[in-house]
C-alpha positions as CSV (number, residue, x, y, z in Angstrom):
1,M,15.3,12.9,13.8
2,T,18.6,12.3,14.7
3,A,18.9,9.4,17.5
4,R,17.8,6.1,16.6
5,P,17.2,3.1,19.2
6,A,20.2,1.7,20.6
7,N,19.4,-1.6,20.4
8,R,16.5,-4.5,19.4
9,H,14.7,-3.7,23.4
10,Q,14.6,0.3,22.4
11,A,13.2,-0.5,18.9
12,R,10.6,-3.4,20.0
13,L,9.7,-0.3,22.5
14,L,9.3,2.5,19.8
15,R,7.3,-0.1,17.8
16,L,5.0,-1.1,20.6
17,L,4.5,2.8,20.9
18,R,3.9,3.3,17.5
19,D,1.6,0.6,17.3
20,E,-0.5,0.2,20.6
21,G,-0.4,4.5,21.4
22,P,0.7,5.7,24.5
23,S,1.4,3.3,27.2
24,S,2.2,2.8,30.9
25,R,5.8,1.0,32.0
26,A,4.0,-1.9,33.6
27,Q,2.0,-2.3,30.5
28,L,5.1,-2.3,28.3
29,G,6.5,-4.8,30.7
30,D,3.6,-7.1,29.9
31,R,4.8,-7.0,26.5
32,I,8.0,-7.2,26.1
33,D,10.5,-9.8,27.2
34,L,12.6,-8.0,30.1
35,S,12.9,-7.6,33.6
36,R,11.2,-4.7,35.4
37,S,15.1,-3.2,35.9
38,R,16.0,-3.3,32.3
39,L,13.1,-1.6,31.0
40,A,13.5,0.8,33.2
41,V,16.6,1.2,32.0
42,E,15.9,1.1,28.3
43,V,12.7,3.4,28.8
44,D,14.8,6.5,30.6
45,R,17.6,6.1,27.6
46,L,14.7,6.9,25.3
47,L,13.1,9.5,27.1
48,E,16.9,11.3,27.3
49,T,16.6,10.9,23.4
50,G,13.7,12.8,23.4
51,L,12.2,9.8,20.7
52,V,9.4,9.3,23.4
53,V,8.6,11.5,26.1
54,A,5.9,11.5,29.5
55,D,2.6,11.2,28.9
56,G,0.6,11.7,32.2
57,L,-0.2,9.5,35.2
58,A,-0.7,5.6,34.3
59,A,-4.1,4.3,35.7
60,S,-3.4,2.7,39.0
61,R,-2.3,-1.1,39.0
62,G,-2.1,-1.3,42.9
63,G,0.6,0.4,44.5
64,R,2.6,4.0,43.3
65,R,1.1,5.2,39.9
66,S,3.6,5.2,37.2
67,H,3.7,7.4,34.1
68,N,2.6,7.2,30.7
69,V,5.1,7.2,27.9
70,R,4.3,7.9,24.5
71,L,6.0,8.7,21.1
72,A,7.4,12.4,20.5
73,P,4.6,14.2,19.5
74,G,6.4,16.1,17.0
75,L,7.7,13.4,14.8
76,R,6.0,13.7,11.3
77,F,6.8,11.0,8.6
78,L,6.1,12.2,4.9
79,G,4.0,8.8,2.8
80,V,4.1,8.8,-0.8
81,D,1.9,6.7,-2.8
82,I,2.7,7.5,-6.7
83,G,0.7,5.5,-9.0
84,A,0.3,5.1,-12.8
85,T,-2.4,7.9,-13.4
86,S,-1.9,9.8,-10.0
87,I,0.1,10.7,-6.5
88,D,-0.9,10.7,-2.7
89,V,0.9,12.3,-0.4
90,A,0.5,12.1,3.4
91,V,1.9,13.7,6.5
92,T,1.7,11.2,9.3
93,N,2.4,11.4,13.2
94,A,4.2,9.0,14.8
95,E,1.5,6.6,15.7
96,L,1.0,7.1,11.6
97,E,-2.2,8.5,12.1
98,V,-2.7,10.8,8.8
99,L,-2.8,14.2,9.6
100,G,-2.8,15.8,6.0
101,H,-3.7,14.0,2.5
102,L,-3.4,15.7,-0.9
103,N,-4.3,13.6,-4.2
104,H,-3.3,15.1,-7.4
105,P,-3.7,13.4,-11.3
106,M,-0.1,12.6,-12.8
107,D,0.9,10.1,-15.5
108,V,4.0,8.1,-14.3
109,R,5.3,8.2,-18.2
110,E,6.1,11.9,-17.8
111,G,9.5,10.6,-15.9
112,P,10.9,10.7,-12.6
113,V,11.8,14.5,-12.5
114,A,8.2,16.0,-13.4
115,V,6.7,13.3,-11.0
116,F,8.9,14.3,-8.2
117,E,8.5,17.9,-8.5
118,Q,5.0,17.4,-8.1
119,A,5.1,15.2,-4.8
120,L,7.5,17.6,-3.3
121,S,5.5,20.8,-4.0
122,M,2.5,18.6,-2.6
123,A,5.1,17.7,0.2
124,A,5.7,21.5,0.8
125,K,1.9,22.5,0.6
126,L,1.4,20.3,3.8
127,R,4.2,21.9,5.5
128,S,2.8,25.3,4.8
129,T,-0.4,24.4,6.8
130,G,1.8,23.7,9.8
131,L,1.5,20.1,9.9
132,A,5.1,19.5,9.9
133,E,8.4,22.1,10.3
134,G,10.3,19.5,8.6
135,F,10.2,15.8,8.2
136,D,11.6,13.0,10.1
137,G,11.5,10.8,7.2
138,A,9.4,9.5,4.0
139,G,8.3,6.4,2.6
140,I,7.9,6.6,-1.4
141,G,5.7,3.9,-3.5
142,V,6.0,3.4,-7.2
143,P,4.1,1.5,-9.7
144,G,6.8,-1.1,-10.7
145,P,9.4,-3.8,-9.5
146,V,11.8,-2.1,-6.7
147,R,15.8,-3.2,-6.0
148,F,15.0,-2.7,-2.6
149,P,18.1,-2.3,-0.9
150,E,18.7,0.6,-3.0
151,G,15.8,2.1,-3.4
152,V,15.7,2.1,-7.4
153,P,13.4,0.7,-9.7
154,V,14.2,-1.8,-12.2
155,A,12.7,-1.9,-15.6
156,P,9.1,-1.0,-14.9
157,P,6.7,-1.8,-17.5
158,I,4.5,0.9,-17.2
159,M,7.1,3.8,-16.3
160,P,9.2,4.6,-19.3
161,G,12.6,6.5,-18.4
162,W,12.4,5.3,-14.5
163,D,14.4,2.2,-15.2
164,G,17.5,2.8,-12.5
165,F,16.5,6.0,-11.3
166,P,18.0,6.7,-7.6
167,V,15.0,7.2,-6.4
168,R,15.9,7.0,-2.7
169,E,19.3,8.9,-3.2
170,A,17.4,11.8,-4.7
171,L,14.5,12.1,-2.6
172,S,16.9,11.9,0.2
173,Q,18.6,15.2,-0.5
174,E,15.3,17.1,-1.4
175,L,13.9,16.4,1.8
176,G,16.3,16.5,4.1
177,C,15.5,13.0,5.5
178,P,16.2,9.5,5.3
179,V,14.1,7.9,2.6
180,M,13.0,4.7,1.6
181,V,11.3,3.0,-1.4
182,D,9.0,0.0,-2.3
183,N,6.7,-1.3,-4.8
184,D,2.9,0.5,-4.3
185,V,1.5,-2.7,-4.0
186,N,3.9,-3.4,-1.0
187,L,2.9,-0.2,0.7
188,M,-0.9,-0.9,0.3
189,A,-0.4,-4.3,2.1
190,M,1.5,-2.4,4.8
191,G,-1.0,0.0,5.2
192,E,-4.2,-2.4,5.4
193,R,-2.0,-4.7,7.9
194,H,-1.2,-1.1,10.3
195,A,-4.4,-0.1,10.4
196,G,-6.9,-1.6,7.9
197,V,-8.7,-4.7,7.2
198,A,-5.2,-7.3,7.9
199,R,-4.9,-5.6,11.1
200,S,-4.9,-9.2,13.0
201,V,-4.1,-11.2,10.0
202,D,-0.3,-12.3,9.7
203,D,0.0,-14.2,6.3
204,F,-2.5,-12.9,3.2
205,L,-2.4,-11.5,0.1
206,C,-3.3,-7.8,-0.9
207,V,-4.3,-7.8,-4.8
208,K,-3.9,-4.2,-6.1
209,I,-6.0,-3.5,-9.6
210,G,-5.6,0.0,-11.2
211,T,-4.2,0.5,-13.9
212,G,-1.5,-2.6,-13.3
213,I,-1.9,-5.4,-11.5
214,G,0.3,-6.9,-8.7
215,C,-0.1,-8.4,-5.5
216,G,2.0,-8.0,-2.0
217,I,2.2,-11.0,0.2
218,V,3.0,-10.7,3.4
219,V,3.7,-13.7,5.8
220,G,4.5,-13.7,9.2
221,G,3.1,-10.3,9.6
222,R,6.3,-8.8,7.3
223,V,6.3,-8.4,3.5
224,H,7.8,-10.8,1.3
225,R,10.0,-9.4,-1.5
226,G,11.6,-12.4,-2.9
227,A,15.2,-12.4,-4.2
228,T,15.4,-9.4,-6.0
229,G,12.6,-7.4,-5.2
230,S,9.9,-8.6,-7.7
231,A,8.0,-11.2,-5.7
232,G,3.9,-10.8,-6.4
233,D,4.6,-9.4,-9.4
234,I,1.3,-11.4,-10.9
235,G,-0.1,-9.0,-13.7
236,H,2.5,-10.7,-15.5
237,I,1.4,-13.9,-15.2
238,R,0.0,-15.3,-18.7
239,V,-4.1,-15.6,-18.6
240,E,-4.1,-16.4,-22.3
241,P,-1.9,-18.5,-24.2
242,D,-2.3,-16.3,-27.4
243,G,-3.4,-12.8,-26.1
244,R,-2.9,-9.6,-26.3
245,P,0.4,-8.1,-26.5
246,C,1.2,-6.7,-22.5
247,A,3.9,-3.7,-21.8
248,C,5.9,-5.9,-20.4
249,G,6.9,-7.4,-23.8
250,N,5.1,-10.6,-23.3
251,H,1.5,-11.7,-24.9
252,G,-1.4,-13.0,-23.0
253,C,-0.6,-11.1,-19.6
254,L,-3.0,-10.7,-16.8
255,E,-2.6,-6.9,-16.8
256,A,-3.1,-7.1,-20.5
257,H,-6.7,-8.2,-20.4
258,F,-8.4,-6.8,-17.1
259,G,-7.1,-3.6,-15.0
260,G,-7.7,-0.1,-15.4
261,A,-6.1,0.2,-18.9
262,A,-7.5,-2.8,-20.7
263,L,-10.9,-2.4,-19.4
264,A,-11.2,1.1,-20.8
265,R,-9.9,0.1,-23.9
266,D,-12.5,-2.8,-24.0
267,A,-15.1,-0.4,-22.8
268,E,-14.6,1.9,-26.0
269,D,-14.7,-0.5,-28.4
270,A,-17.8,-1.7,-26.7
271,A,-18.9,1.6,-26.9
272,R,-18.1,1.6,-30.4
273,D,-19.7,-1.7,-31.9
274,G,-23.0,-0.3,-30.6
275,R,-22.9,-3.2,-28.0
276,S,-23.7,-0.9,-25.2
277,E,-25.7,2.6,-25.3
278,E,-24.8,3.2,-21.8
279,L,-21.1,3.4,-22.7
280,A,-21.7,4.9,-25.6
281,A,-22.9,8.3,-24.6
282,R,-20.3,8.5,-22.1
283,L,-17.9,8.0,-24.7
284,A,-20.0,10.8,-26.7
285,A,-19.8,13.1,-23.6
286,A,-16.4,12.6,-22.3
287,G,-14.0,11.3,-25.3
288,H,-12.3,8.5,-23.4
289,L,-13.9,6.1,-20.7
290,T,-12.6,5.0,-17.5
291,A,-13.1,2.1,-15.1
292,V,-15.4,4.6,-13.1
293,D,-17.4,4.7,-16.3
294,V,-17.9,0.8,-16.4
295,A,-18.8,0.9,-12.7
296,A,-20.9,3.5,-13.2
297,A,-22.7,1.8,-16.3
298,A,-22.6,-1.2,-14.2
299,A,-24.6,0.5,-11.6
300,A,-26.9,1.8,-14.1
301,G,-27.8,-2.2,-14.8
302,D,-26.1,-2.1,-18.5
303,A,-25.3,-5.4,-19.2
304,T,-22.3,-5.0,-21.4
305,S,-20.5,-3.1,-18.3
306,L,-21.6,-6.0,-16.2
307,A,-19.7,-8.8,-18.3
308,L,-16.9,-6.8,-18.7
309,I,-16.4,-6.8,-14.7
310,R,-17.4,-10.6,-14.6
311,E,-14.8,-11.9,-17.1
312,G,-12.5,-9.5,-15.9
313,G,-12.9,-11.0,-12.1
314,R,-12.9,-14.5,-13.1
315,R,-9.4,-13.7,-15.0
316,V,-8.2,-12.1,-12.1
317,G,-9.8,-15.1,-9.3
318,Q,-7.9,-17.1,-11.6
319,V,-5.0,-15.8,-10.7
320,I,-5.6,-15.7,-7.1
321,A,-6.9,-19.4,-7.0
322,G,-3.3,-20.4,-8.1
323,L,-1.4,-18.3,-5.7
324,V,-4.6,-19.4,-2.4
325,S,-3.2,-23.1,-3.6
326,F,0.4,-22.3,-3.3
327,F,0.5,-20.3,-0.5
328,N,-2.7,-20.7,1.7
329,P,-2.9,-17.5,2.8
330,G,-5.5,-16.7,6.0
331,L,-7.0,-13.2,3.9
332,V,-7.1,-12.3,0.4
333,V,-7.7,-8.0,-0.1
334,I,-8.9,-6.4,-2.9
335,G,-7.5,-2.7,-3.2
336,G,-6.4,-0.1,-6.1
337,G,-8.4,1.9,-8.1
338,V,-10.5,-0.4,-10.1
339,T,-12.2,-1.9,-7.0
340,G,-14.3,1.4,-7.7
341,L,-16.3,-1.7,-9.5
342,G,-17.7,-2.9,-5.8
343,H,-18.9,-6.2,-5.3
344,N,-19.8,-7.3,-8.7
345,L,-15.9,-7.7,-9.2
346,L,-15.4,-9.3,-5.8
347,A,-18.4,-11.3,-6.4
348,S,-16.6,-13.2,-9.6
349,V,-13.3,-13.2,-7.9
350,R,-14.5,-14.6,-4.9
351,T,-16.5,-17.2,-7.5
352,Q,-13.5,-18.2,-9.2
353,V,-11.0,-19.0,-6.1
354,Y,-13.7,-20.9,-4.3
355,R,-14.7,-22.6,-7.4
356,Q,-11.2,-23.4,-8.8
357,S,-9.2,-23.8,-5.0
358,L,-9.4,-27.0,-2.6
359,P,-11.8,-26.5,0.0
360,L,-8.6,-26.8,2.8
361,A,-7.3,-23.7,1.5
362,T,-10.5,-21.8,1.1
363,G,-13.3,-22.9,3.6
364,N,-12.3,-20.1,5.9
365,L,-11.0,-17.7,3.6
366,P,-12.9,-14.0,3.7
367,I,-11.7,-12.5,0.5
368,V,-12.6,-8.7,0.7
369,L,-12.3,-5.3,-0.6
370,G,-9.6,-3.3,1.6
371,E,-10.8,-0.4,4.2
372,L,-8.5,2.5,3.7
373,G,-8.9,3.3,-0.1
374,Q,-6.2,6.1,-1.2
375,T,-4.5,6.4,2.5
376,A,-3.7,2.3,2.2
377,G,-0.5,3.7,0.1
378,V,0.7,6.7,2.2
379,T,0.1,4.5,5.3
380,G,2.0,1.9,4.4
381,A,4.8,4.4,3.2
382,A,5.0,6.0,6.8
383,R,5.5,2.6,7.7
384,L,7.8,1.4,5.9
385,I,10.1,4.5,7.1
386,S,9.0,4.2,10.5
387,D,10.2,0.3,10.4
388,H,13.0,1.7,9.2
389,L,14.1,4.1,11.5
390,F,12.6,2.5,14.9
391,S,15.3,-0.2,14.0
392,P,18.5,0.1,15.6
393,A,21.5,2.2,13.8
């Protein structure tokens, strides 16, 4: 993609076509505050750049029928969502429809070089299937704080060796296209806002519970990153004054008491202590336990697993309740790998939030699971880079 919109009107048109699909000039005119003649000029200029193309005749609205226009069908974006224990890579078209998606186990602690070698290999595999000749831009999510303007992780607690690594610069050189980098939970929030459960909500919280815990904050339809990019790092809010040590160096953080790693540790302790025959059997068979094992044991009626989920949900709900009282969102979305715990977790979170926050904040507050699952982050990554490229250069 060599062209960029020349002004804010062209940028607005590109984003409308991305979000709403092919449209006639009359439909675009209904949505953008431009005179008919100015709109025609801007659409014609976009057609000349090749960013948009004609797409058949529009439905008649009386008088002469016009052509639909749509984003160039050959545009391709790469979304890369790096989690603590896996990588998701996807190719999308200009409307951010996922055309191909791969997932691969990967420990982020192996470091940026190994992780990006794997991500690039997955991108090459998707290209080899004919989905893309090349990429017009790429969005990358990482599970830690990011200094957004530079695309650089900053002291991420669960990512040793990543501090200060020039992710955006390195990947841009390898891929030969513009790259944008953000925290993974921000991308999950953007994905759910674009194509998931938060499509019609401008102010919401998106809580990701995976190996760690984070929160995407969306205000007026835009991600709020804070002054330095660390907004929403709720996994390191203290929930126990003299609690467990956390990877960040403090004690009693939410993440140290609940999240994928903490839940697996507590489940293994319960199995070894004889508190759960179900978990003990799973531990003996696999040699370790994960949140998936806890979910399966709970589904089989294991009381200890259910108690672990409810206690974790109570702690998460305690933190979310504080956020709800402060921010007054219109929606809370719960996503991430640990949401495999399902409605047992969700019920516990809801109970705590509704009990602790004021009725004015919670009277019409849905607390729901995300819709997009593993594609939320890669969809948000594609949205991130398209927002950048569909802005004036």
